[in-house]
Backbone as JSON Lines, residues from 0, in Angstrom:
{"i":0,"aa":"M","n":[14.27,57.94,-23.88],"ca":[14.89,59.12,-23.29],"c":[16.16,58.71,-22.54]}
{"i":1,"aa":"Q","n":[17.24,59.39,-22.83],"ca":[18.53,59.05,-22.22],"c":[18.57,59.51,-20.77]}
{"i":2,"aa":"S","n":[18.96,58.61,-19.86],"ca":[19.02,58.96,-18.45],"c":[20.26,59.79,-18.15]}
{"i":3,"aa":"L","n":[20.17,60.59,-17.09],"ca":[21.3,61.42,-16.7],"c":[22.38,60.57,-16.04]}
{"i":4,"aa":"P","n":[23.64,60.91,-16.27],"ca":[24.71,60.2,-15.56],"c":[24.68,60.54,-14.08]}
{"i":5,"aa":"R","n":[25.24,59.66,-13.27],"ca":[25.36,59.96,-11.84],"c":[26.38,61.08,-11.64]}
{"i":6,"aa":"P","n":[26.23,61.86,-10.57],"ca":[27.23,62.89,-10.3],"c":[28.62,62.29,-10.18]}
{"i":7,"aa":"D","n":[29.61,62.98,-10.72],"ca":[30.99,62.53,-10.61],"c":[31.83,63.7,-10.1]}
{"i":8,"aa":"N","n":[31.5,64.15,-8.9],"ca":[32.25,65.21,-8.24],"c":[33.22,64.57,-7.26]}
{"i":9,"aa":"R","n":[34.48,64.98,-7.31],"ca":[35.51,64.35,-6.48],"c":[36.33,65.4,-5.75]}
{"i":10,"aa":"L","n":[36.73,65.06,-4.54],"ca":[37.64,65.9,-3.76],"c":[38.95,65.15,-3.57]}
{"i":11,"aa":"Y","n":[40.05,65.89,-3.73],"ca":[41.39,65.36,-3.51],"c":[42.03,66.24,-2.44]}
{"i":12,"aa":"L","n":[42.32,65.66,-1.29],"ca":[42.74,66.44,-0.14],"c":[44.1,65.97,0.36]}
{"i":13,"aa":"G","n":[44.9,66.93,0.83],"ca":[46.21,66.6,1.38],"c":[47.1,67.82,1.39]}
{"i":14,"aa":"K","n":[48.12,67.77,2.2],"ca":[49.03,68.9,2.28],"c":[49.82,69.03,0.99]}
{"i":15,"aa":"G","n":[50.51,70.17,0.83],"ca":[51.3,70.41,-0.37],"c":[52.33,69.32,-0.6]}
{"i":16,"aa":"G","n":[52.39,68.82,-1.83],"ca":[53.36,67.78,-2.16],"c":[52.94,66.38,-1.77]}
{"i":17,"aa":"S","n":[51.72,66.22,-1.29],"ca":[51.28,64.9,-0.83],"c":[50.91,63.96,-1.97]}
{"i":18,"aa":"G","n":[50.6,64.51,-3.14],"ca":[50.24,63.68,-4.27],"c":[48.81,63.85,-4.74]}
{"i":19,"aa":"K","n":[48.05,64.74,-4.1],"ca":[46.63,64.89,-4.45],"c":[46.44,65.41,-5.87]}
{"i":20,"aa":"T","n":[47.2,66.44,-6.26],"ca":[47.03,67.0,-7.6],"c":[47.51,66.03,-8.67]}
{"i":21,"aa":"T","n":[48.58,65.3,-8.4],"ca":[49.06,64.31,-9.36],"c":[48.0,63.26,-9.63]}
{"i":22,"aa":"L","n":[47.31,62.81,-8.58],"ca":[46.25,61.83,-8.76],"c":[45.06,62.44,-9.5]}
{"i":23,"aa":"A","n":[44.69,63.66,-9.14],"ca":[43.56,64.32,-9.81],"c":[43.84,64.48,-11.31]}
{"i":24,"aa":"L","n":[45.06,64.88,-11.65],"ca":[45.4,65.03,-13.06],"c":[45.37,63.69,-13.78]}
{"i":25,"aa":"A","n":[45.87,62.65,-13.14],"ca":[45.83,61.32,-13.76],"c":[44.4,60.89,-14.03]}
{"i":26,"aa":"H","n":[43.5,61.18,-13.09],"ca":[42.1,60.84,-13.32],"c":[41.49,61.7,-14.42]}
{"i":27,"aa":"A","n":[41.86,62.98,-14.46],"ca":[41.31,63.87,-15.5],"c":[41.8,63.47,-16.88]}
{"i":28,"aa":"W","n":[43.07,63.06,-16.99],"ca":[43.62,62.71,-18.3],"c":[42.98,61.44,-18.85]}
{"i":29,"aa":"A","n":[42.25,60.7,-18.02],"ca":[41.55,59.52,-18.52],"c":[40.34,59.89,-19.38]}
{"i":30,"aa":"F","n":[39.93,61.15,-19.33],"ca":[38.81,61.61,-20.14],"c":[39.34,62.24,-21.42]}
{"i":31,"aa":"P","n":[38.6,62.12,-22.52],"ca":[39.08,62.69,-23.78],"c":[39.23,64.21,-23.74]}
{"i":32,"aa":"R","n":[38.42,64.87,-22.9],"ca":[38.44,66.33,-22.84],"c":[38.58,66.75,-21.38]}
{"i":33,"aa":"A","n":[39.54,67.64,-21.12],"ca":[39.79,68.06,-19.73],"c":[40.28,69.5,-19.7]}
{"i":34,"aa":"I","n":[39.82,70.21,-18.67],"ca":[40.27,71.58,-18.4],"c":[40.89,71.59,-17.0]}
{"i":35,"aa":"I","n":[42.09,72.15,-16.9],"ca":[42.78,72.23,-15.63],"c":[42.89,73.7,-15.22]}
{"i":36,"aa":"C","n":[42.33,74.04,-14.07],"ca":[42.52,75.38,-13.51],"c":[43.85,75.39,-12.77]}
{"i":37,"aa":"D","n":[44.78,76.19,-13.22],"ca":[46.15,76.15,-12.71],"c":[46.56,77.54,-12.22]}
{"i":38,"aa":"P","n":[46.21,77.92,-11.0],"ca":[46.54,79.27,-10.52],"c":[48.02,79.49,-10.25]}
{"i":39,"aa":"N","n":[48.8,78.4,-10.14],"ca":[50.21,78.53,-9.78],"c":[51.17,78.43,-10.96]}
{"i":40,"aa":"G","n":[50.64,78.15,-12.16],"ca":[51.5,78.07,-13.33],"c":[52.52,76.96,-13.27]}
{"i":41,"aa":"E","n":[52.08,75.76,-12.89],"ca":[53.01,74.63,-12.74],"c":[53.17,73.87,-14.06]}
{"i":42,"aa":"D","n":[54.4,73.48,-14.35],"ca":[54.71,72.84,-15.62],"c":[53.94,71.53,-15.8]}
{"i":43,"aa":"A","n":[53.79,70.75,-14.74],"ca":[53.14,69.44,-14.88],"c":[51.69,69.57,-15.33]}
{"i":44,"aa":"H","n":[51.06,70.68,-14.98],"ca":[49.66,70.88,-15.35],"c":[49.51,71.06,-16.87]}
{"i":45,"aa":"A","n":[50.55,71.53,-17.51],"ca":[50.47,71.86,-18.93],"c":[50.91,70.72,-19.84]}
{"i":46,"aa":"E","n":[51.35,69.62,-19.25],"ca":[51.93,68.53,-20.03],"c":[50.92,67.97,-21.03]}
{"i":47,"aa":"G","n":[51.3,67.97,-22.3],"ca":[50.49,67.33,-23.33],"c":[49.26,68.09,-23.76]}
{"i":48,"aa":"G","n":[49.18,69.38,-23.46],"ca":[47.98,70.12,-23.84],"c":[48.26,71.57,-24.16]}
{"i":49,"aa":"Q","n":[47.2,72.31,-24.4],"ca":[47.3,73.74,-24.68],"c":[47.22,74.54,-23.38]}
{"i":50,"aa":"V","n":[47.94,75.65,-23.33],"ca":[47.95,76.51,-22.15],"c":[47.53,77.9,-22.56]}
{"i":51,"aa":"T","n":[46.62,78.51,-21.8],"ca":[46.18,79.86,-22.13],"c":[45.75,80.62,-20.88]}
{"i":52,"aa":"D","n":[45.9,81.94,-20.93],"ca":[45.31,82.81,-19.91],"c":[44.41,83.85,-20.57]}
{"i":53,"aa":"H","n":[44.06,83.59,-21.84],"ca":[43.24,84.53,-22.59],"c":[41.81,83.99,-22.68]}
{"i":54,"aa":"P","n":[40.81,84.75,-22.24],"ca":[39.42,84.25,-22.22],"c":[38.93,83.79,-23.58]}
{"i":55,"aa":"G","n":[39.18,84.59,-24.63],"ca":[38.71,84.21,-25.95],"c":[39.37,82.96,-26.46]}
{"i":56,"aa":"E","n":[40.68,82.82,-26.2],"ca":[41.39,81.63,-26.66],"c":[40.88,80.39,-25.93]}
{"i":57,"aa":"L","n":[40.57,80.51,-24.65],"ca":[40.01,79.37,-23.93],"c":[38.73,78.88,-24.61]}
{"i":58,"aa":"V","n":[37.86,79.8,-24.95],"ca":[36.61,79.43,-25.6],"c":[36.88,78.74,-26.93]}
{"i":59,"aa":"E","n":[37.82,79.26,-27.69],"ca":[38.15,78.65,-28.98],"c":[38.7,77.24,-28.8]}
{"i":60,"aa":"L","n":[39.58,77.05,-27.83],"ca":[40.22,75.75,-27.64],"c":[39.21,74.68,-27.25]}
{"i":61,"aa":"I","n":[38.27,75.03,-26.36],"ca":[37.34,74.0,-25.9],"c":[36.12,73.87,-26.81]}
{"i":62,"aa":"A","n":[36.03,74.74,-27.8],"ca":[34.97,74.59,-28.81],"c":[35.39,73.65,-29.93]}
{"i":63,"aa":"A","n":[36.66,73.28,-29.95],"ca":[37.16,72.4,-31.02],"c":[36.54,71.01,-30.88]}
{"i":64,"aa":"P","n":[36.22,70.37,-32.0],"ca":[35.69,69.0,-31.94],"c":[36.77,68.01,-31.53]}
{"i":65,"aa":"G","n":[36.32,66.86,-31.06],"ca":[37.27,65.82,-30.69],"c":[37.9,66.06,-29.34]}
{"i":66,"aa":"P","n":[38.92,65.27,-29.01],"ca":[39.56,65.38,-27.69],"c":[40.43,66.62,-27.58]}
{"i":67,"aa":"W","n":[40.54,67.15,-26.36],"ca":[41.46,68.24,-26.08],"c":[41.81,68.25,-24.6]}
{"i":68,"aa":"R","n":[42.95,68.88,-24.33],"ca":[43.44,69.06,-22.96],"c":[43.9,70.51,-22.85]}
{"i":69,"aa":"V","n":[43.26,71.27,-21.98],"ca":[43.52,72.7,-21.88],"c":[43.85,73.06,-20.43]}
{"i":70,"aa":"T","n":[44.92,73.82,-20.25],"ca":[45.28,74.34,-18.93],"c":[45.0,75.83,-18.91]}
{"i":71,"aa":"W","n":[44.2,76.25,-17.94],"ca":[43.77,77.65,-17.83],"c":[44.54,78.33,-16.71]}
{"i":72,"aa":"R","n":[45.21,79.43,-17.06],"ca":[45.98,80.2,-16.08],"c":[45.36,81.57,-15.89]}
{"i":73,"aa":"F","n":[45.6,82.17,-14.74],"ca":[44.76,83.27,-14.28],"c":[45.32,84.68,-14.35]}
{"i":74,"aa":"P","n":[46.58,84.93,-14.61],"ca":[47.11,86.3,-14.43],"c":[46.36,87.38,-15.19]}
{"i":75,"aa":"R","n":[45.88,87.08,-16.38],"ca":[45.27,88.12,-17.2],"c":[43.99,88.66,-16.57]}
{"i":76,"aa":"M","n":[43.18,87.8,-15.95],"ca":[41.88,88.21,-15.43],"c":[41.85,88.34,-13.91]}
{"i":77,"aa":"G","n":[42.8,87.73,-13.23],"ca":[42.72,87.67,-11.78],"c":[41.96,86.43,-11.34]}
{"i":78,"aa":"F","n":[42.13,86.05,-10.07],"ca":[41.57,84.8,-9.58],"c":[40.05,84.75,-9.66]}
{"i":79,"aa":"A","n":[39.38,85.74,-9.13],"ca":[37.92,85.68,-9.02],"c":[37.26,85.63,-10.4]}
{"i":80,"aa":"D","n":[37.64,86.58,-11.26],"ca":[37.04,86.63,-12.6],"c":[37.47,85.42,-13.44]}
{"i":81,"aa":"G","n":[38.72,85.01,-13.29],"ca":[39.22,83.87,-14.05],"c":[38.53,82.58,-13.67]}
{"i":82,"aa":"F","n":[38.25,82.42,-12.38],"ca":[37.56,81.22,-11.92],"c":[36.12,81.2,-12.43]}
{"i":83,"aa":"A","n":[35.46,82.34,-12.36],"ca":[34.08,82.42,-12.87],"c":[34.05,82.13,-14.37]}
{"i":84,"aa":"W","n":[35.03,82.66,-15.11],"ca":[35.03,82.5,-16.56],"c":[35.23,81.04,-16.96]}
{"i":85,"aa":"V","n":[36.2,80.36,-16.33],"ca":[36.48,78.99,-16.74],"c":[35.3,78.08,-16.39]}
{"i":86,"aa":"N","n":[34.61,78.37,-15.31],"ca":[33.44,77.56,-14.97],"c":[32.3,77.76,-15.97]}
{"i":87,"aa":"R","n":[32.1,79.0,-16.39],"ca":[31.07,79.25,-17.4],"c":[31.45,78.59,-18.73]}
{"i":88,"aa":"A","n":[32.75,78.65,-19.07],"ca":[33.21,78.04,-20.32],"c":[33.04,76.53,-20.28]}
{"i":89,"aa":"A","n":[33.37,75.9,-19.15],"ca":[33.21,74.45,-19.02],"c":[31.75,74.05,-19.12]}
{"i":90,"aa":"E","n":[30.88,74.84,-18.5],"ca":[29.45,74.54,-18.57],"c":[28.95,74.61,-20.01]}
{"i":91,"aa":"A","n":[29.43,75.6,-20.76],"ca":[29.02,75.73,-22.15],"c":[29.56,74.58,-23.01]}
{"i":92,"aa":"A","n":[30.8,74.15,-22.73],"ca":[31.41,73.07,-23.51],"c":[30.77,71.73,-23.19]}
{"i":93,"aa":"G","n":[30.6,71.43,-21.91],"ca":[30.03,70.17,-21.49],"c":[30.92,68.98,-21.8]}
{"i":94,"aa":"D","n":[30.57,67.83,-21.27],"ca":[31.23,66.55,-21.58],"c":[32.75,66.64,-21.42]}
{"i":95,"aa":"C","n":[33.19,67.0,-20.22],"ca":[34.63,67.08,-19.97],"c":[34.89,66.96,-18.47]}
{"i":96,"aa":"A","n":[36.16,66.74,-18.13],"ca":[36.61,66.8,-16.75],"c":[37.13,68.21,-16.47]}
{"i":97,"aa":"L","n":[36.79,68.75,-15.32],"ca":[37.21,70.08,-14.91],"c":[37.9,69.96,-13.56]}
{"i":98,"aa":"V","n":[39.19,70.31,-13.5],"ca":[39.96,70.22,-12.26],"c":[40.14,71.62,-11.66]}
{"i":99,"aa":"W","n":[39.66,71.79,-10.43],"ca":[39.9,73.03,-9.68],"c":[41.11,72.79,-8.79]}
{"i":100,"aa":"D","n":[42.3,73.07,-9.27],"ca":[43.48,72.92,-8.41],"c":[43.53,74.1,-7.44]}
{"i":101,"aa":"E","n":[44.07,73.83,-6.23],"ca":[44.12,74.84,-5.17],"c":[42.73,75.46,-4.96]}
{"i":102,"aa":"A","n":[41.72,74.61,-4.86],"ca":[40.34,75.1,-4.77],"c":[40.11,75.98,-3.55]}
{"i":103,"aa":"D","n":[40.92,75.81,-2.51],"ca":[40.72,76.65,-1.32],"c":[41.02,78.12,-1.61]}
{"i":104,"aa":"L","n":[41.76,78.41,-2.68],"ca":[41.98,79.81,-3.06],"c":[40.68,80.47,-3.51]}
{"i":105,"aa":"F","n":[39.78,79.67,-4.08],"ca":[38.56,80.22,-4.67],"c":[37.33,80.01,-3.8]}
{"i":106,"aa":"L","n":[37.36,79.0,-2.95],"ca":[36.13,78.58,-2.28],"c":[36.17,78.73,-0.76]}
{"i":107,"aa":"R","n":[37.23,79.27,-0.22],"ca":[37.34,79.32,1.24],"c":[36.3,80.22,1.88]}
{"i":108,"aa":"H","n":[35.73,81.14,1.11],"ca":[34.68,82.01,1.64],"c":[33.29,81.56,1.19]}
{"i":109,"aa":"G","n":[33.22,80.33,0.65],"ca":[31.94,79.79,0.19],"c":[31.95,79.54,-1.3]}
{"i":110,"aa":"M","n":[30.95,78.84,-1.76],"ca":[30.83,78.52,-3.18],"c":[30.44,79.76,-3.97]}
{"i":111,"aa":"T","n":[31.18,80.03,-5.04],"ca":[30.77,81.09,-5.95],"c":[29.53,80.62,-6.71]}
{"i":112,"aa":"P","n":[28.75,81.54,-7.28],"ca":[27.54,81.1,-8.01],"c":[27.84,80.11,-9.12]}
{"i":113,"aa":"E","n":[28.91,80.36,-9.88],"ca":[29.24,79.46,-11.0],"c":[29.67,78.08,-10.48]}
{"i":114,"aa":"A","n":[30.5,78.08,-9.43],"ca":[30.97,76.81,-8.89],"c":[29.81,76.01,-8.27]}
{"i":115,"aa":"F","n":[28.93,76.7,-7.57],"ca":[27.78,76.02,-6.95],"c":[26.9,75.38,-8.01]}
{"i":116,"aa":"R","n":[26.65,76.1,-9.11],"ca":[25.8,75.57,-10.15],"c":[26.42,74.33,-10.79]}
{"i":117,"aa":"L","n":[27.72,74.38,-11.05],"ca":[28.37,73.22,-11.67],"c":[28.37,72.02,-10.73]}
{"i":118,"aa":"W","n":[28.68,72.26,-9.47],"ca":[28.74,71.16,-8.5],"c":[27.37,70.5,-8.34]}
{"i":119,"aa":"Q","n":[26.33,71.33,-8.37],"ca":[24.98,70.8,-8.16],"c":[24.39,70.18,-9.41]}
{"i":120,"aa":"T","n":[24.65,70.76,-10.57],"ca":[23.94,70.35,-11.78],"c":[24.86,70.01,-12.95]}
{"i":121,"aa":"G","n":[26.17,69.92,-12.72],"ca":[27.11,69.67,-13.8],"c":[26.85,68.37,-14.55]}
{"i":122,"aa":"R","n":[26.28,67.38,-13.87],"ca":[26.02,66.11,-14.55],"c":[25.04,66.28,-15.71]}
{"i":123,"aa":"H","n":[24.2,67.33,-15.66],"ca":[23.29,67.58,-16.78],"c":[24.08,67.95,-18.04]}
{"i":124,"aa":"R","n":[25.3,68.45,-17.85],"ca":[26.17,68.79,-18.97],"c":[27.3,67.77,-19.12]}
{"i":125,"aa":"R","n":[27.17,66.64,-18.42],"ca":[28.17,65.58,-18.44],"c":[29.55,66.09,-18.02]}
{"i":126,"aa":"L","n":[29.55,66.86,-16.94],"ca":[30.8,67.38,-16.39],"c":[31.25,66.53,-15.2]}
{"i":127,"aa":"H","n":[32.55,66.35,-15.11],"ca":[33.18,65.64,-14.0],"c":[34.06,66.67,-13.3]}
{"i":128,"aa":"I","n":[33.73,67.02,-12.07],"ca":[34.41,68.13,-11.4],"c":[35.27,67.59,-10.27]}
{"i":129,"aa":"F","n":[36.57,67.88,-10.35],"ca":[37.55,67.41,-9.39],"c":[38.17,68.62,-8.68]}
{"i":130,"aa":"A","n":[38.01,68.7,-7.36],"ca":[38.53,69.82,-6.58],"c":[39.67,69.35,-5.69]}
{"i":131,"aa":"C","n":[40.8,70.07,-5.74],"ca":[41.97,69.75,-4.92],"c":[42.14,70.82,-3.85]}
{"i":132,"aa":"S","n":[42.43,70.41,-2.62],"ca":[42.58,71.38,-1.54],"c":[43.6,70.9,-0.51]}
{"i":133,"aa":"R","n":[44.4,71.83,-0.01],"ca":[45.31,71.52,1.09],"c":[44.61,71.54,2.44]}
{"i":134,"aa":"R","n":[43.57,72.33,2.55],"ca":[42.92,72.56,3.84],"c":[41.44,72.22,3.78]}
{"i":135,"aa":"P","n":[41.07,70.98,4.04],"ca":[39.65,70.61,4.01],"c":[38.79,71.46,4.94]}
{"i":136,"aa":"A","n":[39.37,71.91,6.05],"ca":[38.58,72.68,7.02],"c":[38.1,74.0,6.46]}
{"i":137,"aa":"T","n":[38.75,74.51,5.42],"ca":[38.34,75.79,4.84],"c":[37.37,75.61,3.69]}
{"i":138,"aa":"M","n":[37.09,74.39,3.29],"ca":[36.23,74.15,2.13],"c":[34.76,74.21,2.54]}
{"i":139,"aa":"P","n":[33.9,74.75,1.69],"ca":[32.49,74.9,2.05],"c":[31.79,73.55,2.18]}
{"i":140,"aa":"R","n":[30.88,73.49,3.13],"ca":[30.12,72.26,3.38],"c":[29.21,71.9,2.2]}
{"i":141,"aa":"D","n":[28.93,72.87,1.33],"ca":[28.1,72.57,0.15],"c":[28.72,71.48,-0.71]}
{"i":142,"aa":"L","n":[30.03,71.26,-0.58],"ca":[30.68,70.24,-1.38],"c":[30.26,68.82,-0.98]}
{"i":143,"aa":"R","n":[29.63,68.69,0.18],"ca":[29.15,67.37,0.59],"c":[28.05,66.86,-0.35]}
{"i":144,"aa":"A","n":[27.27,67.79,-0.88],"ca":[26.19,67.39,-1.79],"c":[26.79,66.91,-3.11]}
{"i":145,"aa":"N","n":[26.29,65.81,-3.61],"ca":[26.72,65.25,-4.9],"c":[28.19,64.84,-4.9]}
{"i":146,"aa":"L","n":[28.77,64.61,-3.72],"ca":[30.15,64.14,-3.67],"c":[30.17,62.64,-3.94]}
{"i":147,"aa":"A","n":[30.88,62.24,-5.0],"ca":[30.91,60.84,-5.4],"c":[32.17,60.13,-4.91]}
{"i":148,"aa":"R","n":[33.27,60.88,-4.76],"ca":[34.53,60.23,-4.4],"c":[35.41,61.21,-3.65]}
{"i":149,"aa":"L","n":[36.15,60.68,-2.69],"ca":[37.05,61.5,-1.88],"c":[38.37,60.76,-1.75]}
{"i":150,"aa":"C","n":[39.45,61.4,-2.17],"ca":[40.78,60.8,-2.09],"c":[41.6,61.65,-1.12]}
{"i":151,"aa":"V","n":[41.99,61.06,0.01],"ca":[42.63,61.83,1.08],"c":[44.02,61.3,1.33]}
{"i":152,"aa":"F","n":[44.99,62.18,1.2],"ca":[46.38,61.84,1.49],"c":[46.71,62.22,2.94]}
{"i":153,"aa":"R","n":[47.85,61.82,3.39],"ca":[48.22,61.97,4.79],"c":[48.12,63.42,5.25]}
{"i":154,"aa":"M","n":[47.49,63.63,6.39],"ca":[47.41,64.94,7.03],"c":[47.26,64.73,8.53]}
{"i":155,"aa":"Q","n":[47.63,65.75,9.31],"ca":[47.63,65.62,10.76],"c":[46.82,66.71,11.47]}
{"i":156,"aa":"E","n":[46.52,67.81,10.8],"ca":[45.81,68.9,11.43],"c":[44.44,68.44,11.9]}
{"i":157,"aa":"P","n":[44.13,68.54,13.2],"ca":[42.85,68.03,13.71],"c":[41.63,68.6,13.02]}
{"i":158,"aa":"R","n":[41.62,69.89,12.72],"ca":[40.44,70.48,12.07],"c":[40.24,69.92,10.66]}
{"i":159,"aa":"D","n":[41.34,69.64,9.98],"ca":[41.22,69.06,8.64],"c":[40.7,67.63,8.71]}
{"i":160,"aa":"L","n":[41.18,66.86,9.69],"ca":[40.7,65.5,9.86],"c":[39.21,65.48,10.21]}
{"i":161,"aa":"E","n":[38.79,66.4,11.05],"ca":[37.37,66.49,11.39],"c":[36.54,66.83,10.16]}
{"i":162,"aa":"A","n":[37.08,67.71,9.3],"ca":[36.35,68.08,8.09],"c":[36.2,66.88,7.16]}
{"i":163,"aa":"V","n":[37.23,66.04,7.06],"ca":[37.13,64.84,6.24],"c":[36.02,63.93,6.75]}
{"i":164,"aa":"A","n":[35.95,63.77,8.07],"ca":[34.9,62.95,8.66],"c":[33.52,63.54,8.38]}
{"i":165,"aa":"E","n":[33.41,64.86,8.39],"ca":[32.13,65.51,8.09],"c":[31.72,65.28,6.64]}
{"i":166,"aa":"F","n":[32.69,65.35,5.74],"ca":[32.37,65.13,4.32],"c":[31.83,63.72,4.09]}
{"i":167,"aa":"T","n":[32.32,62.75,4.86],"ca":[31.98,61.35,4.62],"c":[30.97,60.8,5.6]}
{"i":168,"aa":"D","n":[30.67,61.54,6.68],"ca":[29.81,61.03,7.75],"c":[30.36,59.73,8.32]}
{"i":169,"aa":"D","n":[31.68,59.66,8.44],"ca":[32.34,58.44,8.93],"c":[33.52,58.85,9.81]}
{"i":170,"aa":"L","n":[33.35,58.72,11.13],"ca":[34.4,59.13,12.05],"c":[35.63,58.25,11.93]}
{"i":171,"aa":"A","n":[35.45,57.0,11.53],"ca":[36.59,56.08,11.45],"c":[37.61,56.51,10.41]}
{"i":172,"aa":"I","n":[37.18,57.32,9.47],"ca":[38.1,57.71,8.41],"c":[39.21,58.63,8.95]}
{"i":173,"aa":"E","n":[38.95,59.32,10.06],"ca":[40.0,60.16,10.65],"c":[41.21,59.32,11.01]}
{"i":174,"aa":"D","n":[40.99,58.21,11.71],"ca":[42.1,57.34,12.1],"c":[42.79,56.73,10.89]}
{"i":175,"aa":"A","n":[42.01,56.42,9.86],"ca":[42.61,55.84,8.64],"c":[43.55,56.83,7.99]}
{"i":176,"aa":"V","n":[43.14,58.1,7.89],"ca":[44.0,59.11,7.28],"c":[45.21,59.39,8.16]}
{"i":177,"aa":"R","n":[44.98,59.5,9.46],"ca":[46.08,59.78,10.38],"c":[47.12,58.67,10.36]}
{"i":178,"aa":"G","n":[46.66,57.45,10.11],"ca":[47.57,56.31,10.16],"c":[48.15,55.9,8.82]}
{"i":179,"aa":"L","n":[47.96,56.71,7.78],"ca":[48.51,56.34,6.48],"c":[50.03,56.19,6.56]}
{"i":180,"aa":"P","n":[50.59,55.15,5.96],"ca":[52.04,54.96,6.02],"c":[52.79,56.13,5.37]}
{"i":181,"aa":"I","n":[53.92,56.45,5.93],"ca":[54.8,57.45,5.32],"c":[55.67,56.75,4.28]}
{"i":182,"aa":"P","n":[55.56,57.14,3.01],"ca":[56.34,56.43,1.98],"c":[57.84,56.71,2.13]}
{"i":183,"aa":"K","n":[58.62,55.73,1.77],"ca":[60.06,55.92,1.71],"c":[60.42,56.73,0.48]}
{"i":184,"aa":"P","n":[61.59,57.35,0.43],"ca":[61.98,58.13,-0.75],"c":[61.85,57.3,-2.02]}
{"i":185,"aa":"G","n":[61.16,57.88,-3.0],"ca":[60.97,57.19,-4.27],"c":[59.72,56.34,-4.34]}
{"i":186,"aa":"E","n":[59.07,56.11,-3.2],"ca":[57.85,55.32,-3.19],"c":[56.63,56.2,-3.43]}
{"i":187,"aa":"A","n":[55.6,55.63,-4.02],"ca":[54.35,56.35,-4.23],"c":[53.62,56.52,-2.9]}
{"i":188,"aa":"P","n":[52.91,57.63,-2.73],"ca":[52.21,57.87,-1.46],"c":[50.95,57.02,-1.33]}
{"i":189,"aa":"W","n":[50.46,56.92,-0.1],"ca":[49.22,56.23,0.2],"c":[48.1,57.23,0.38]}
{"i":190,"aa":"A","n":[46.87,56.77,0.13],"ca":[45.71,57.63,0.32],"c":[44.51,56.78,0.71]}
{"i":191,"aa":"V","n":[43.54,57.42,1.34],"ca":[42.25,56.79,1.59],"c":[41.34,57.14,0.42]}
{"i":192,"aa":"D","n":[40.8,56.12,-0.21],"ca":[39.9,56.29,-1.35],"c":[38.48,55.97,-0.89]}
{"i":193,"aa":"W","n":[37.64,57.01,-0.78],"ca":[36.28,56.86,-0.26],"c":[35.25,57.03,-1.36]}
{"i":194,"aa":"T","n":[34.24,56.16,-1.37],"ca":[33.02,56.33,-2.15],"c":[31.86,55.97,-1.21]}
{"i":195,"aa":"E","n":[30.64,56.14,-1.7],"ca":[29.5,55.81,-0.88],"c":[29.47,54.32,-0.5]}
{"i":196,"aa":"A","n":[30.14,53.49,-1.27],"ca":[30.19,52.06,-0.98],"c":[31.16,51.71,0.14]}
{"i":197,"aa":"G","n":[31.99,52.66,0.56],"ca":[32.98,52.41,1.6],"c":[34.32,53.03,1.23]}
{"i":198,"aa":"W","n":[35.37,52.69,1.99],"ca":[36.68,53.24,1.7],"c":[37.76,52.18,1.87]}
{"i":199,"aa":"K","n":[38.87,52.41,1.14],"ca":[40.03,51.53,1.22],"c":[41.3,52.38,1.24]}
{"i":200,"aa":"V","n":[42.34,51.86,1.83],"ca":[43.66,52.49,1.78],"c":[44.38,51.95,0.54]}
{"i":201,"aa":"K","n":[44.84,52.86,-0.31],"ca":[45.48,52.46,-1.56],"c":[46.75,53.25,-1.78]}
{"i":202,"aa":"R","n":[47.63,52.66,-2.54],"ca":[48.83,53.39,-2.95],"c":[48.53,54.11,-4.27]}
{"i":203,"aa":"S","n":[48.87,55.36,-4.34],"ca":[48.67,56.15,-5.56],"c":[49.77,55.79,-6.57]}
{"i":204,"aa":"L","n":[49.49,55.86,-7.85],"ca":[48.26,56.27,-8.51],"c":[47.31,55.09,-8.61]}
{"i":205,"aa":"F","n":[46.02,55.34,-8.4],"ca":[45.03,54.3,-8.55],"c":[43.9,54.83,-9.4]}
{"i":206,"aa":"R","n":[43.18,53.9,-10.07],"ca":[42.06,54.28,-10.92],"c":[40.83,54.48,-10.07]}
């Protein structure tokens, strides 16, 4: 009997432009199959893949055999329905990376039923769920469960730093994030890379 994979739920945190989404996408593109939730319609999210805002087309694209990269955009259905739909579609497809960009738009009032189910049981479908947020303080505490990795870019807001410490149960990480070096123009940003084994300060992009 084949054993279940370990949970691979990741949070990428940092203010706008800090580098969190760039790192999340780089990690997602390492998988043969990936779905990117793109509420802002950003060009970088669509690079090298198919883009759709049509529910039926999304299902068709991720039902295709072999590798694929799909960017899901929301205008046709709206945020709430579009987020629910892409999560149900990812659960049905299985065996892929799913990136929730700007997750605070969808989760600031708590986990939706579809998001909660994927976060808790997505490994049964071999799903890797990566959530990006500017404001950790607004993210639901349910994300602490099954959290395998946390990548935190520079931030200063005290409530957000406290939230990072709560996610990791490590108060020292607040000082590490607060003290991240400010990159010079053209340099890659720094981040704290946390797993259950500990954390290190690294320059992005890192595997």
